[in-house]
Phi, psi and omega in degrees: 000325181295322178294323178295320178294318178298317181295316179296317179296317179295320179296315180297318179296321178295319180296318178295316179298319179295316179298317178295320180294319181291323181284341182258008188274353183285335180080001180249144173281162179297335178289336181274342186277139174079007182253356181286152181281151175289157179232147177293155176278185181301332181276355182269181189306317181202110181285161172090024176285354174082151171109180182268163177263006180273132178291154175284157175294145180295143179290160182276341181283153182287143179242021182300323182291349181288342188245034174280125183286141180268339186095346177287129181245139182233137175270132174242120182246128179222121177048045178081358178259132179253134177233147178254131177249131174253117186285151173278162182271084177208158182299333179292315177294322178299322181289335173294316179305321181295338181266356184275149001288155186210135175239129180228172182251136182276153174210161175274158172244093186307131178090354181228150180272067177206149171263148184247131178232094186286134178258147174286325180243128182292169178258160181296142174249015178301130180057019180283150176289166177299326181188187184204156171249092188300147171274177175210144353289140182201160177245136180218174178245133175245098187298314182300328180268342181075037181223156168277138179244135173255107185272127178236016176191169181287130178242345181092177182281137173221140171297146176088357178266138179226128178289135180257320182177170174274153177228143183273039177246158175272166175303317181295323178296317179292318180300325186277359177297124184287148174298135179088000180287144172284133178238119183248130176251132177221148177290134178266328186259000000 
C-alpha cells in the first residue's frame, strides 16, 4: 500500500510541474497578450507591421465623444463613384484635412472587413484615444499601420485606431472597391 501512495504522489507532483512549465513558457505577461495590432498578409499593402491578429479587449471608458461631427465634408472618389465623408471633430481628422487633396491606392486587409489606404505622411495622434471599436460603414485612421481604413463590417476594438468620419456609402459599396483603385479625397466645403 505504501508503494501505491508513493507512486500516486509522484505522479501528481509530475503533473503539477508539467502544467506549471507549460503555462509559463510563453515569456509574456498576461498584460502583454492580445494587445498587439493586426498586420496585413503578404498580399496587403505592406507586410511585417508586427503583432497578433487578435483584437484587444474593448476599454471600459465611454467613447461616445469620439464621434461628434465637425461639419467638414470631404469627397471620396473611386472608379467614377463619389461618396461624401463628414469628418468627426478631432485633431486626427483635422490633420487629414491639411493633406487634401490626396490620392492613394486601395488594398484589401485580408481577414478583416476593411479597405486599406496607406498614407505617405501620418496623421496627428494629438488627444487621440488609446484605440477604438470602429462602426461601419465608417472611415478611420490606423496609426501603427499608417493607413486610412474604410470599415464595411465589424472588426472589434484595436489599439491605435481613431475614428475619422462617417461616409455615405453602404458596407457593400466599400467592400466592392477594387484592389489597386485610385481613391481621391478632396475638401467639399
